[in-house]
PDB file of N, CA, C and O in Angstrom, chain B, residues numbered from 101:
ATOM      1  N   UNK B 101     -41.205  31.727  34.436  1.00  0.00           N
ATOM      2  CA  UNK B 101     -40.089  30.957  34.630  1.00  0.00           C
ATOM      3  C   UNK B 101     -40.242  29.369  34.124  1.00  0.00           C
ATOM      4  O   UNK B 101     -39.337  28.772  33.540  1.00  0.00           O
ATOM      5  N   UNK B 102     -41.493  28.814  34.438  1.00  0.00           N
ATOM      6  CA  UNK B 102     -41.770  27.476  34.080  1.00  0.00           C
ATOM      7  C   UNK B 102     -41.746  27.228  32.518  1.00  0.00           C
ATOM      8  O   UNK B 102     -41.261  26.248  31.954  1.00  0.00           O
ATOM      9  N   UNK B 103     -42.375  28.325  31.931  1.00  0.00           N
ATOM     10  CA  UNK B 103     -42.467  28.322  30.427  1.00  0.00           C
ATOM     11  C   UNK B 103     -41.152  28.297  29.888  1.00  0.00           C
ATOM     12  O   UNK B 103     -40.896  27.482  29.001  1.00  0.00           O
ATOM     13  N   UNK B 104     -40.121  29.229  30.384  1.00  0.00           N
ATOM     14  CA  UNK B 104     -38.784  29.314  29.834  1.00  0.00           C
ATOM     15  C   UNK B 104     -38.149  27.923  29.985  1.00  0.00           C
ATOM     16  O   UNK B 104     -37.431  27.441  29.109  1.00  0.00           O
ATOM     17  N   UNK B 105     -38.438  27.319  31.105  1.00  0.00           N
ATOM     18  CA  UNK B 105     -37.743  25.912  31.334  1.00  0.00           C
ATOM     19  C   UNK B 105     -38.187  25.024  30.310  1.00  0.00           C
ATOM     20  O   UNK B 105     -37.358  24.395  29.652  1.00  0.00           O
ATOM     21  N   UNK B 106     -39.474  24.903  30.100  1.00  0.00           N
ATOM     22  CA  UNK B 106     -40.069  24.061  29.081  1.00  0.00           C
ATOM     23  C   UNK B 106     -39.552  24.221  27.684  1.00  0.00           C
ATOM     24  O   UNK B 106     -39.425  23.255  26.932  1.00  0.00           O
ATOM     25  N   UNK B 107     -39.230  25.556  27.316  1.00  0.00           N
ATOM     26  CA  UNK B 107     -38.741  25.860  26.049  1.00  0.00           C
ATOM     27  C   UNK B 107     -37.197  25.444  25.873  1.00  0.00           C
ATOM     28  O   UNK B 107     -36.677  25.057  24.826  1.00  0.00           O
ATOM     29  N   UNK B 108     -36.642  25.591  26.992  1.00  0.00           N
ATOM     30  CA  UNK B 108     -35.220  24.952  27.123  1.00  0.00           C
ATOM     31  C   UNK B 108     -35.085  23.404  27.062  1.00  0.00           C
ATOM     32  O   UNK B 108     -34.140  22.847  26.504  1.00  0.00           O
ATOM     33  N   UNK B 109     -35.968  22.841  27.599  1.00  0.00           N
ATOM     34  CA  UNK B 109     -36.024  21.306  27.579  1.00  0.00           C
ATOM     35  C   UNK B 109     -36.300  20.936  26.107  1.00  0.00           C
ATOM     36  O   UNK B 109     -35.591  20.148  25.482  1.00  0.00           O
ATOM     37  N   UNK B 110     -37.456  21.604  25.560  1.00  0.00           N
ATOM     38  CA  UNK B 110     -37.682  21.315  24.142  1.00  0.00           C
ATOM     39  C   UNK B 110     -36.758  21.458  23.233  1.00  0.00           C
ATOM     40  O   UNK B 110     -36.621  20.594  22.367  1.00  0.00           O
ATOM     41  N   UNK B 111     -35.978  22.554  23.272  1.00  0.00           N
ATOM     42  CA  UNK B 111     -34.769  22.777  22.589  1.00  0.00           C
ATOM     43  C   UNK B 111     -33.770  21.686  22.625  1.00  0.00           C
ATOM     44  O   UNK B 111     -33.401  21.130  21.590  1.00  0.00           O
ATOM     45  N   UNK B 112     -33.292  21.346  23.889  1.00  0.00           N
ATOM     46  CA  UNK B 112     -32.461  20.230  24.132  1.00  0.00           C
ATOM     47  C   UNK B 112     -32.927  18.983  23.468  1.00  0.00           C
ATOM     48  O   UNK B 112     -32.139  18.268  22.849  1.00  0.00           O
ATOM     49  N   UNK B 113     -34.302  18.684  23.593  1.00  0.00           N
ATOM     50  CA  UNK B 113     -34.799  17.400  23.073  1.00  0.00           C
ATOM     51  C   UNK B 113     -34.782  17.445  21.555  1.00  0.00           C
ATOM     52  O   UNK B 113     -34.503  16.432  20.913  1.00  0.00           O
ATOM     53  N   UNK B 114     -35.077  18.605  20.964  1.00  0.00           N
ATOM     54  CA  UNK B 114     -34.905  18.928  19.519  1.00  0.00           C
ATOM     55  C   UNK B 114     -33.564  18.601  19.030  1.00  0.00           C
ATOM     56  O   UNK B 114     -33.397  17.850  18.068  1.00  0.00           O
ATOM     57  N   UNK B 115     -32.559  19.177  19.706  1.00  0.00           N
ATOM     58  CA  UNK B 115     -31.133  19.029  19.423  1.00  0.00           C
ATOM     59  C   UNK B 115     -30.660  17.587  19.621  1.00  0.00           C
ATOM     60  O   UNK B 115     -29.848  17.117  18.824  1.00  0.00           O
ATOM     61  N   UNK B 116     -31.105  16.895  20.596  1.00  0.00           N
ATOM     62  CA  UNK B 116     -30.822  15.584  20.726  1.00  0.00           C
ATOM     63  C   UNK B 116     -31.391  14.712  19.758  1.00  0.00           C
ATOM     64  O   UNK B 116     -30.756  13.711  19.427  1.00  0.00           O
ATOM     65  N   UNK B 117     -32.669  14.992  19.186  1.00  0.00           N
ATOM     66  CA  UNK B 117     -33.153  14.196  18.082  1.00  0.00           C
ATOM     67  C   UNK B 117     -32.403  14.403  16.604  1.00  0.00           C
ATOM     68  O   UNK B 117     -32.237  13.505  15.779  1.00  0.00           O
ATOM     69  N   UNK B 118     -31.986  15.811  16.459  1.00  0.00           N
ATOM     70  CA  UNK B 118     -31.385  16.018  15.180  1.00  0.00           C
ATOM     71  C   UNK B 118     -29.843  15.459  15.374  1.00  0.00           C
ATOM     72  O   UNK B 118     -29.326  15.032  14.342  1.00  0.00           O
ATOM     73  N   UNK B 119     -29.203  15.423  16.349  1.00  0.00           N
ATOM     74  CA  UNK B 119     -27.810  14.822  16.427  1.00  0.00           C
ATOM     75  C   UNK B 119     -27.959  13.393  16.314  1.00  0.00           C
ATOM     76  O   UNK B 119     -27.184  12.795  15.568  1.00  0.00           O
ATOM     77  N   UNK B 120     -28.947  12.687  17.020  1.00  0.00           N
ATOM     78  CA  UNK B 120     -29.186  11.201  16.743  1.00  0.00           C
ATOM     79  C   UNK B 120     -29.626  10.887  15.485  1.00  0.00           C
ATOM     80  O   UNK B 120     -29.343   9.755  15.095  1.00  0.00           O
ATOM     81  N   UNK B 121     -30.329  11.696  14.655  1.00  0.00           N
ATOM     82  CA  UNK B 121     -30.619  11.442  13.319  1.00  0.00           C
ATOM     83  C   UNK B 121     -29.356  11.418  12.388  1.00  0.00           C
ATOM     84  O   UNK B 121     -29.130  10.544  11.551  1.00  0.00           O
ATOM     85  N   UNK B 122     -28.615  12.439  12.642  1.00  0.00           N
ATOM     86  CA  UNK B 122     -27.339  12.589  11.969  1.00  0.00           C
ATOM     87  C   UNK B 122     -26.485  11.359  12.244  1.00  0.00           C
ATOM     88  O   UNK B 122     -26.029  10.725  11.293  1.00  0.00           O
ATOM     89  N   UNK B 123     -26.231  10.969  13.583  1.00  0.00           N
ATOM     90  CA  UNK B 123     -25.382   9.942  13.887  1.00  0.00           C
ATOM     91  C   UNK B 123     -25.953   8.524  13.126  1.00  0.00           C
ATOM     92  O   UNK B 123     -25.256   7.650  12.612  1.00  0.00           O
ATOM     93  N   UNK B 124     -27.189   8.565  13.202  1.00  0.00           N
ATOM     94  CA  UNK B 124     -27.850   7.117  12.542  1.00  0.00           C
ATOM     95  C   UNK B 124     -27.645   7.215  11.022  1.00  0.00           C
ATOM     96  O   UNK B 124     -27.436   6.167  10.412  1.00  0.00           O
ATOM     97  N   UNK B 125     -27.684   8.312  10.397  1.00  0.00           N
ATOM     98  CA  UNK B 125     -27.538   8.489   9.107  1.00  0.00           C
ATOM     99  C   UNK B 125     -25.983   8.262   8.697  1.00  0.00           C
ATOM    100  O   UNK B 125     -25.712   7.716   7.628  1.00  0.00           O
ATOM    101  N   UNK B 126     -25.079   8.657   9.497  1.00  0.00           N
ATOM    102  CA  UNK B 126     -23.683   8.431   9.155  1.00  0.00           C
ATOM    103  C   UNK B 126     -23.482   6.988   9.501  1.00  0.00           C
ATOM    104  O   UNK B 126     -22.665   6.430   8.768  1.00  0.00           O
ATOM    105  N   UNK B 127     -23.989   6.286  10.378  1.00  0.00           N
ATOM    106  CA  UNK B 127     -23.810   4.977  10.626  1.00  0.00           C
ATOM    107  C   UNK B 127     -24.313   4.048   9.545  1.00  0.00           C
ATOM    108  O   UNK B 127     -23.745   2.997   9.248  1.00  0.00           O
ATOM    109  N   UNK B 128     -25.383   4.488   8.992  1.00  0.00           N
ATOM    110  CA  UNK B 128     -25.856   3.781   7.744  1.00  0.00           C
ATOM    111  C   UNK B 128     -24.977   3.766   6.547  1.00  0.00           C
ATOM    112  O   UNK B 128     -24.670   2.796   5.854  1.00  0.00           O
ATOM    113  N   UNK B 129     -24.611   5.062   6.419  1.00  0.00           N
ATOM    114  CA  UNK B 129     -23.491   5.437   5.354  1.00  0.00           C
ATOM    115  C   UNK B 129     -22.294   4.524   5.520  1.00  0.00           C
ATOM    116  O   UNK B 129     -21.955   3.821   4.568  1.00  0.00           O
ATOM    117  N   UNK B 130     -21.659   4.489   6.618  1.00  0.00           N
ATOM    118  CA  UNK B 130     -20.507   3.827   6.818  1.00  0.00           C
ATOM    119  C   UNK B 130     -20.904   2.207   6.658  1.00  0.00           C
ATOM    120  O   UNK B 130     -20.143   1.437   6.071  1.00  0.00           O
ATOM    121  N   UNK B 131     -21.952   1.845   7.140  1.00  0.00           N
ATOM    122  CA  UNK B 131     -22.337   0.352   7.033  1.00  0.00           C
ATOM    123  C   UNK B 131     -22.425   0.109   5.486  1.00  0.00           C
ATOM    124  O   UNK B 131     -21.863  -0.868   4.991  1.00  0.00           O
ATOM    125  N   UNK B 132     -23.083   0.938   4.779  1.00  0.00           N
ATOM    126  CA  UNK B 132     -23.284   0.539   3.288  1.00  0.00           C
ATOM    127  C   UNK B 132     -21.921   0.666   2.557  1.00  0.00           C
ATOM    128  O   UNK B 132     -21.675  -0.017   1.563  1.00  0.00           O
ATOM    129  N   UNK B 133     -21.034   1.570   3.083  1.00  0.00           N
ATOM    130  CA  UNK B 133     -19.674   1.480   2.183  1.00  0.00           C
ATOM    131  C   UNK B 133     -18.714   0.415   2.694  1.00  0.00           C
ATOM    132  O   UNK B 133     -17.769   0.063   1.987  1.00  0.00           O
ATOM    133  N   UNK B 134     -18.929  -0.123   3.933  1.00  0.00           N
ATOM    134  CA  UNK B 134     -18.212  -1.215   4.355  1.00  0.00           C
ATOM    135  C   UNK B 134     -18.882  -2.566   3.541  1.00  0.00           C
ATOM    136  O   UNK B 134     -18.100  -3.446   3.183  1.00  0.00           O
ATOM    137  N   UNK B 135     -20.224  -2.702   3.279  1.00  0.00           N
ATOM    138  CA  UNK B 135     -20.760  -3.574   2.485  1.00  0.00           C
ATOM    139  C   UNK B 135     -20.298  -3.564   1.039  1.00  0.00           C
ATOM    140  O   UNK B 135     -19.950  -4.598   0.470  1.00  0.00           O
ATOM    141  N   UNK B 136     -20.302  -2.461   0.504  1.00  0.00           N
ATOM    142  CA  UNK B 136     -19.706  -2.314  -0.885  1.00  0.00           C
ATOM    143  C   UNK B 136     -18.287  -2.821  -0.999  1.00  0.00           C
ATOM    144  O   UNK B 136     -17.892  -3.626  -1.842  1.00  0.00           O
ATOM    145  N   UNK B 137     -17.532  -2.221   0.002  1.00  0.00           N
ATOM    146  CA  UNK B 137     -16.085  -2.805   0.005  1.00  0.00           C
ATOM    147  C   UNK B 137     -16.052  -4.243   0.069  1.00  0.00           C
ATOM    148  O   UNK B 137     -15.272  -4.868  -0.650  1.00  0.00           O
ATOM    149  N   UNK B 138     -16.876  -4.853   0.914  1.00  0.00           N
ATOM    150  CA  UNK B 138     -16.807  -6.280   0.858  1.00  0.00           C
ATOM    151  C   UNK B 138     -17.190  -7.058  -0.243  1.00  0.00           C
ATOM    152  O   UNK B 138     -16.628  -8.128  -0.477  1.00  0.00           O
ATOM    153  N   UNK B 139     -18.190  -6.572  -1.011  1.00  0.00           N
ATOM    154  CA  UNK B 139     -18.589  -7.196  -2.279  1.00  0.00           C
ATOM    155  C   UNK B 139     -17.670  -6.836  -3.401  1.00  0.00           C
ATOM    156  O   UNK B 139     -17.586  -7.577  -4.381  1.00  0.00           O
ATOM    157  N   UNK B 140     -17.015  -5.791  -3.311  1.00  0.00           N
ATOM    158  CA  UNK B 140     -16.173  -5.541  -4.329  1.00  0.00           C
ATOM    159  C   UNK B 140     -14.755  -6.084  -4.265  1.00  0.00           C
ATOM    160  O   UNK B 140     -14.148  -6.426  -5.280  1.00  0.00           O
ATOM    161  N   UNK B 141     -14.263  -6.150  -3.073  1.00  0.00           N
ATOM    162  CA  UNK B 141     -12.980  -6.505  -2.786  1.00  0.00           C
ATOM    163  C   UNK B 141     -12.805  -8.005  -2.662  1.00  0.00           C
ATOM    164  O   UNK B 141     -11.810  -8.410  -2.060  1.00  0.00           O
ATOM    165  N   UNK B 142     -13.700  -8.902  -3.187  1.00  0.00           N
ATOM    166  CA  UNK B 142     -13.483 -10.350  -2.985  1.00  0.00           C
ATOM    167  C   UNK B 142     -12.494 -10.730  -4.184  1.00  0.00           C
ATOM    168  O   UNK B 142     -12.792 -10.659  -5.376  1.00  0.00           O
ATOM    169  N   UNK B 143     -11.376 -11.108  -3.708  1.00  0.00           N
ATOM    170  CA  UNK B 143     -10.256 -11.522  -4.468  1.00  0.00           C
ATOM    171  C   UNK B 143     -10.013 -13.092  -4.024  1.00  0.00           C
ATOM    172  O   UNK B 143     -10.184 -13.491  -2.872  1.00  0.00           O
ATOM    173  N   UNK B 144      -9.609 -13.871  -5.066  1.00  0.00           N
ATOM    174  CA  UNK B 144      -9.330 -15.323  -4.784  1.00  0.00           C
ATOM    175  C   UNK B 144      -7.880 -15.359  -4.497  1.00  0.00           C
ATOM    176  O   UNK B 144      -7.155 -14.560  -5.089  1.00  0.00           O
ATOM    177  N   UNK B 145      -7.380 -16.197  -3.655  1.00  0.00           N
ATOM    178  CA  UNK B 145      -6.204 -16.478  -3.231  1.00  0.00           C
ATOM    179  C   UNK B 145      -5.439 -17.238  -4.324  1.00  0.00           C
ATOM    180  O   UNK B 145      -5.985 -18.299  -4.626  1.00  0.00           O
ATOM    181  N   UNK B 146      -4.439 -16.987  -4.914  1.00  0.00           N
ATOM    182  CA  UNK B 146      -3.469 -17.767  -5.607  1.00  0.00           C
ATOM    183  C   UNK B 146      -2.125 -18.037  -4.942  1.00  0.00           C
ATOM    184  O   UNK B 146      -1.335 -17.129  -4.682  1.00  0.00           O
ATOM    185  N   UNK B 147      -1.907 -19.268  -4.688  1.00  0.00           N
ATOM    186  CA  UNK B 147      -0.597 -19.669  -4.095  1.00  0.00           C
ATOM    187  C   UNK B 147       0.571 -19.124  -4.910  1.00  0.00           C
ATOM    188  O   UNK B 147       0.429 -19.158  -6.132  1.00  0.00           O
ATOM    189  N   UNK B 148       1.611 -18.667  -4.457  1.00  0.00           N
ATOM    190  CA  UNK B 148       2.773 -18.110  -5.157  1.00  0.00           C
ATOM    191  C   UNK B 148       3.123 -19.005  -6.226  1.00  0.00           C
ATOM    192  O   UNK B 148       3.178 -18.597  -7.387  1.00  0.00           O
ATOM    193  N   UNK B 149       3.397 -20.359  -5.871  1.00  0.00           N
ATOM    194  CA  UNK B 149       3.923 -21.387  -6.874  1.00  0.00           C
ATOM    195  C   UNK B 149       2.914 -21.429  -8.019  1.00  0.00           C
ATOM    196  O   UNK B 149       3.427 -21.501  -9.135  1.00  0.00           O
ATOM    197  N   UNK B 150       1.730 -21.401  -7.971  1.00  0.00           N
ATOM    198  CA  UNK B 150       0.772 -21.430  -8.958  1.00  0.00           C
ATOM    199  C   UNK B 150       0.950 -19.994  -9.839  1.00  0.00           C
ATOM    200  O   UNK B 150       1.062 -19.855 -11.057  1.00  0.00           O
ATOM    201  N   UNK B 151       0.936 -19.153  -8.945  1.00  0.00           N
ATOM    202  CA  UNK B 151       1.016 -17.673  -9.752  1.00  0.00           C
ATOM    203  C   UNK B 151       2.376 -17.648 -10.586  1.00  0.00           C
ATOM    204  O   UNK B 151       2.359 -17.068 -11.672  1.00  0.00           O
ATOM    205  N   UNK B 152       3.437 -18.187 -10.181  1.00  0.00           N
ATOM    206  CA  UNK B 152       4.688 -18.328 -10.917  1.00  0.00           C
ATOM    207  C   UNK B 152       4.442 -19.223 -12.184  1.00  0.00           C
ATOM    208  O   UNK B 152       4.919 -18.839 -13.252  1.00  0.00           O
ATOM    209  N   UNK B 153       3.847 -20.194 -12.139  1.00  0.00           N
ATOM    210  CA  UNK B 153       3.411 -21.117 -13.183  1.00  0.00           C
ATOM    211  C   UNK B 153       2.595 -20.297 -14.196  1.00  0.00           C
ATOM    212  O   UNK B 153       2.989 -20.298 -15.363  1.00  0.00           O
ATOM    213  N   UNK B 154       1.396 -19.531 -13.835  1.00  0.00           N
ATOM    214  CA  UNK B 154       0.739 -18.919 -14.668  1.00  0.00           C
ATOM    215  C   UNK B 154       1.322 -17.874 -15.195  1.00  0.00           C
ATOM    216  O   UNK B 154       0.940 -17.492 -16.302  1.00  0.00           O
ATOM    217  N   UNK B 155       2.393 -17.178 -14.497  1.00  0.00           N
ATOM    218  CA  UNK B 155       3.081 -16.159 -15.109  1.00  0.00           C
ATOM    219  C   UNK B 155       4.117 -16.637 -16.089  1.00  0.00           C
ATOM    220  O   UNK B 155       4.419 -15.962 -17.074  1.00  0.00           O
ATOM    221  N   UNK B 156       4.634 -17.746 -15.831  1.00  0.00           N
ATOM    222  CA  UNK B 156       5.637 -18.316 -17.111  1.00  0.00           C
ATOM    223  C   UNK B 156       4.753 -18.627 -18.148  1.00  0.00           C
ATOM    224  O   UNK B 156       5.241 -18.446 -19.263  1.00  0.00           O
ATOM    225  N   UNK B 157       3.523 -19.068 -18.124  1.00  0.00           N
ATOM    226  CA  UNK B 157       2.772 -19.524 -19.407  1.00  0.00           C
ATOM    227  C   UNK B 157       2.307 -18.217 -19.874  1.00  0.00           C
ATOM    228  O   UNK B 157       2.247 -18.150 -21.101  1.00  0.00           O
ATOM    229  N   UNK B 158       1.976 -17.201 -19.269  1.00  0.00           N
ATOM    230  CA  UNK B 158       1.513 -15.858 -19.943  1.00  0.00           C
ATOM    231  C   UNK B 158       2.747 -15.372 -20.589  1.00  0.00           C
ATOM    232  O   UNK B 158       2.647 -14.854 -21.701  1.00  0.00           O
ATOM    233  N   UNK B 159       3.999 -15.490 -19.969  1.00  0.00           N
ATOM    234  CA  UNK B 159       5.394 -15.003 -20.521  1.00  0.00           C
ATOM    235  C   UNK B 159       5.570 -15.594 -21.825  1.00  0.00           C
ATOM    236  O   UNK B 159       5.785 -14.884 -22.807  1.00  0.00           O
ATOM    237  N   UNK B 160       5.487 -16.920 -21.899  1.00  0.00           N
ATOM    238  CA  UNK B 160       5.692 -17.722 -23.045  1.00  0.00           C
ATOM    239  C   UNK B 160       4.801 -17.316 -24.200  1.00  0.00           C
ATOM    240  O   UNK B 160       5.229 -17.353 -25.353  1.00  0.00           O
ATOM    241  N   UNK B 161       3.414 -16.879 -23.873  1.00  0.00           N
ATOM    242  CA  UNK B 161       2.647 -16.557 -24.907  1.00  0.00           C
ATOM    243  C   UNK B 161       2.697 -14.950 -25.300  1.00  0.00           C
ATOM    244  O   UNK B 161       1.910 -14.391 -26.063  1.00  0.00           O
ATOM    245  N   UNK B 162       3.735 -14.377 -24.646  1.00  0.00           N
ATOM    246  CA  UNK B 162       4.018 -13.038 -24.852  1.00  0.00           C
ATOM    247  C   UNK B 162       2.844 -11.977 -24.344  1.00  0.00           C
ATOM    248  O   UNK B 162       2.732 -10.837 -24.795  1.00  0.00           O
ATOM    249  N   UNK B 163       2.113 -12.474 -23.470  1.00  0.00           N
ATOM    250  CA  UNK B 163       1.069 -11.604 -22.845  1.00  0.00           C
ATOM    251  C   UNK B 163       1.663 -11.024 -21.449  1.00  0.00           C
ATOM    252  O   UNK B 163       1.294 -11.446 -20.354  1.00  0.00           O
ATOM    253  N   UNK B 164       2.524 -10.115 -21.609  1.00  0.00           N
ATOM    254  CA  UNK B 164       3.509  -9.432 -20.520  1.00  0.00           C
ATOM    255  C   UNK B 164       2.505  -8.978 -19.455  1.00  0.00           C
ATOM    256  O   UNK B 164       2.606  -9.349 -18.285  1.00  0.00           O
ATOM    257  N   UNK B 165       1.567  -8.196 -19.874  1.00  0.00           N
ATOM    258  CA  UNK B 165       0.772  -7.542 -18.747  1.00  0.00           C
ATOM    259  C   UNK B 165       0.117  -8.597 -17.720  1.00  0.00           C
ATOM    260  O   UNK B 165       0.062  -8.343 -16.517  1.00  0.00           O
ATOM    261  N   UNK B 166      -0.352  -9.736 -18.240  1.00  0.00           N
ATOM    262  CA  UNK B 166      -0.733 -10.861 -17.404  1.00  0.00           C
ATOM    263  C   UNK B 166       0.299 -11.386 -16.639  1.00  0.00           C
ATOM    264  O   UNK B 166       0.193 -11.590 -15.429  1.00  0.00           O
ATOM    265  N   UNK B 167       1.419 -11.643 -17.379  1.00  0.00           N
ATOM    266  CA  UNK B 167       2.741 -12.102 -16.572  1.00  0.00           C
ATOM    267  C   UNK B 167       3.050 -11.413 -15.507  1.00  0.00           C
ATOM    268  O   UNK B 167       3.304 -11.907 -14.408  1.00  0.00           O
ATOM    269  N   UNK B 168       3.043 -10.052 -15.825  1.00  0.00           N
ATOM    270  CA  UNK B 168       3.466  -9.175 -14.567  1.00  0.00           C
ATOM    271  C   UNK B 168       2.444  -9.249 -13.383  1.00  0.00           C
ATOM    272  O   UNK B 168       2.744  -8.982 -12.219  1.00  0.00           O
ATOM    273  N   UNK B 169       1.178  -9.649 -13.818  1.00  0.00           N
ATOM    274  CA  UNK B 169       0.159  -9.630 -12.545  1.00  0.00           C
ATOM    275  C   UNK B 169       0.558 -10.722 -11.776  1.00  0.00           C
ATOM    276  O   UNK B 169       0.682 -10.661 -10.553  1.00  0.00           O
ATOM    277  N   UNK B 170       0.789 -11.842 -12.530  1.00  0.00           N
ATOM    278  CA  UNK B 170       1.081 -13.090 -11.826  1.00  0.00           C
ATOM    279  C   UNK B 170       2.381 -13.238 -11.029  1.00  0.00           C
ATOM    280  O   UNK B 170       2.477 -13.797  -9.936  1.00  0.00           O
ATOM    281  N   UNK B 171       3.377 -12.656 -11.731  1.00  0.00           N
ATOM    282  CA  UNK B 171       4.689 -12.465 -10.993  1.00  0.00           C
ATOM    283  C   UNK B 171       4.726 -11.483  -9.866  1.00  0.00           C
ATOM    284  O   UNK B 171       5.618 -11.574  -9.023  1.00  0.00           O
ATOM    285  N   UNK B 172       3.729 -10.466  -9.793  1.00  0.00           N
ATOM    286  CA  UNK B 172       3.743  -9.639  -8.646  1.00  0.00           C
ATOM    287  C   UNK B 172       3.224 -10.558  -7.355  1.00  0.00           C
ATOM    288  O   UNK B 172       3.752 -10.591  -6.244  1.00  0.00           O
ATOM    289  N   UNK B 173       2.067 -11.284  -7.792  1.00  0.00           N
ATOM    290  CA  UNK B 173       1.609 -12.108  -6.787  1.00  0.00           C
ATOM    291  C   UNK B 173       2.470 -13.143  -6.276  1.00  0.00           C
ATOM    292  O   UNK B 173       2.351 -13.488  -5.100  1.00  0.00           O
ATOM    293  N   UNK B 174       3.359 -13.698  -7.062  1.00  0.00           N
ATOM    294  CA  UNK B 174       4.312 -14.673  -6.684  1.00  0.00           C
ATOM    295  C   UNK B 174       5.413 -13.957  -6.017  1.00  0.00           C
ATOM    296  O   UNK B 174       5.958 -14.639  -5.149  1.00  0.00           O
ATOM    297  N   UNK B 175       5.861 -12.849  -6.169  1.00  0.00           N
ATOM    298  CA  UNK B 175       6.835 -11.973  -5.224  1.00  0.00           C
ATOM    299  C   UNK B 175       6.427 -11.710  -4.038  1.00  0.00           C
ATOM    300  O   UNK B 175       7.196 -11.753  -3.078  1.00  0.00           O
ATOM    301  N   UNK B 176       4.977 -11.355  -3.918  1.00  0.00           N
ATOM    302  CA  UNK B 176       4.434 -11.074  -2.755  1.00  0.00           C
ATOM    303  C   UNK B 176       4.314 -12.165  -1.676  1.00  0.00           C
ATOM    304  O   UNK B 176       4.342 -11.998  -0.457  1.00  0.00           O
ATOM    305  N   UNK B 177       4.174 -13.306  -2.359  1.00  0.00           N
ATOM    306  CA  UNK B 177       3.913 -14.570  -1.494  1.00  0.00           C
ATOM    307  C   UNK B 177       5.177 -15.244  -1.302  1.00  0.00           C
ATOM    308  O   UNK B 177       5.310 -15.928  -0.287  1.00  0.00           O
ATOM    309  N   UNK B 178       6.280 -15.132  -2.267  1.00  0.00           N
ATOM    310  CA  UNK B 178       7.495 -15.720  -2.040  1.00  0.00           C
ATOM    311  C   UNK B 178       8.755 -14.861  -2.503  1.00  0.00           C
ATOM    312  O   UNK B 178       9.373 -15.329  -3.460  1.00  0.00           O
ATOM    313  N   UNK B 179       9.112 -13.944  -2.082  1.00  0.00           N
ATOM    314  CA  UNK B 179      10.241 -12.989  -2.515  1.00  0.00           C
ATOM    315  C   UNK B 179      11.413 -13.695  -2.907  1.00  0.00           C
ATOM    316  O   UNK B 179      12.444 -13.358  -2.325  1.00  0.00           O
ATOM    317  N   UNK B 180      11.492 -14.577  -3.742  1.00  0.00           N
ATOM    318  CA  UNK B 180      12.661 -15.150  -4.189  1.00  0.00           C
ATOM    319  C   UNK B 180      13.328 -14.669  -5.462  1.00  0.00           C
ATOM    320  O   UNK B 180      12.672 -13.981  -6.244  1.00  0.00           O
ATOM    321  N   UNK B 181      14.668 -15.005  -5.740  1.00  0.00           N
ATOM    322  CA  UNK B 181      15.297 -14.521  -6.793  1.00  0.00           C
ATOM    323  C   UNK B 181      14.536 -14.669  -8.304  1.00  0.00           C
ATOM    324  O   UNK B 181      14.384 -13.860  -9.218  1.00  0.00           O
ATOM    325  N   UNK B 182      14.171 -15.949  -8.150  1.00  0.00           N
ATOM    326  CA  UNK B 182      13.476 -16.384  -9.558  1.00  0.00           C
ATOM    327  C   UNK B 182      12.229 -15.554  -9.927  1.00  0.00           C
ATOM    328  O   UNK B 182      11.952 -15.183 -11.068  1.00  0.00           O
ATOM    329  N   UNK B 183      11.480 -15.302  -8.759  1.00  0.00           N
ATOM    330  CA  UNK B 183      10.172 -14.549  -9.053  1.00  0.00           C
ATOM    331  C   UNK B 183      10.602 -13.208  -9.446  1.00  0.00           C
ATOM    332  O   UNK B 183      10.033 -12.662 -10.392  1.00  0.00           O
ATOM    333  N   UNK B 184      11.592 -12.593  -8.788  1.00  0.00           N
ATOM    334  CA  UNK B 184      12.044 -11.326  -9.002  1.00  0.00           C
ATOM    335  C   UNK B 184      12.563 -11.159 -10.454  1.00  0.00           C
ATOM    336  O   UNK B 184      12.359 -10.118 -11.078  1.00  0.00           O
ATOM    337  N   UNK B 185      13.184 -12.122 -10.932  1.00  0.00           N
ATOM    338  CA  UNK B 185      13.985 -12.139 -12.271  1.00  0.00           C
ATOM    339  C   UNK B 185      12.925 -12.086 -13.269  1.00  0.00           C
ATOM    340  O   UNK B 185      12.926 -11.283 -14.202  1.00  0.00           O
ATOM    341  N   UNK B 186      11.941 -13.033 -13.036  1.00  0.00           N
ATOM    342  CA  UNK B 186      10.672 -13.089 -14.168  1.00  0.00           C
ATOM    343  C   UNK B 186       9.967 -11.976 -14.031  1.00  0.00           C
ATOM    344  O   UNK B 186       9.566 -11.509 -15.097  1.00  0.00           O
ATOM    345  N   UNK B 187       9.667 -11.365 -13.009  1.00  0.00           N
ATOM    346  CA  UNK B 187       9.052 -10.045 -12.999  1.00  0.00           C
ATOM    347  C   UNK B 187       9.670  -9.032 -13.730  1.00  0.00           C
ATOM    348  O   UNK B 187       9.055  -8.338 -14.539  1.00  0.00           O
ATOM    349  N   UNK B 188      10.935  -8.907 -13.468  1.00  0.00           N
ATOM    350  CA  UNK B 188      11.845  -7.969 -14.236  1.00  0.00           C
ATOM    351  C   UNK B 188      11.769  -8.263 -15.633  1.00  0.00           C
ATOM    352  O   UNK B 188      11.453  -7.329 -16.370  1.00  0.00           O
ATOM    353  N   UNK B 189      11.993  -9.361 -16.128  1.00  0.00           N
ATOM    354  CA  UNK B 189      11.850  -9.590 -17.574  1.00  0.00           C
ATOM    355  C   UNK B 189      10.464  -9.348 -18.259  1.00  0.00           C
ATOM    356  O   UNK B 189      10.299  -8.939 -19.408  1.00  0.00           O
ATOM    357  N   UNK B 190       9.420  -9.700 -17.277  1.00  0.00           N
ATOM    358  CA  UNK B 190       8.101  -9.378 -17.927  1.00  0.00           C
ATOM    359  C   UNK B 190       7.919  -7.821 -18.080  1.00  0.00           C
ATOM    360  O   UNK B 190       7.321  -7.353 -19.049  1.00  0.00           O
ATOM    361  N   UNK B 191       8.442  -7.057 -17.110  1.00  0.00           N
ATOM    362  CA  UNK B 191       8.280  -5.595 -17.088  1.00  0.00           C
ATOM    363  C   UNK B 191       9.128  -5.021 -18.158  1.00  0.00           C
ATOM    364  O   UNK B 191       8.836  -3.927 -18.642  1.00  0.00           O
ATOM    365  N   UNK B 192      10.131  -5.673 -18.546  1.00  0.00           N
ATOM    366  CA  UNK B 192      11.110  -5.074 -19.525  1.00  0.00           C
ATOM    367  C   UNK B 192      10.471  -5.100 -20.915  1.00  0.00           C
ATOM    368  O   UNK B 192      10.744  -4.186 -21.693  1.00  0.00           O
ATOM    369  N   UNK B 193       9.598  -6.131 -21.303  1.00  0.00           N
ATOM    370  CA  UNK B 193       8.981  -6.276 -22.433  1.00  0.00           C
ATOM    371  C   UNK B 193       7.693  -5.592 -22.716  1.00  0.00           C
ATOM    372  O   UNK B 193       7.134  -5.752 -23.801  1.00  0.00           O
TER     373      UNK B 193
END
């Protein structure tokens, strides 16, 4: 009976160690993915008025993809009619 009890305890300890190892490995994976997202998602903030100005400059140079990029930033920060109009004009070209 004592030998069976020792085997059962050993099995519980073994399972505990296995699950702990899996949990630690998962935690490291999550931690690494968070670090990766933090380093890859560093974007600089552009004020909507500055984005509008940069968008107009790109539009006048006929660089419409860059203009759309800046006007989208302007629309997200300031959803005004002027921003939407310029976004639409840039997307049309």
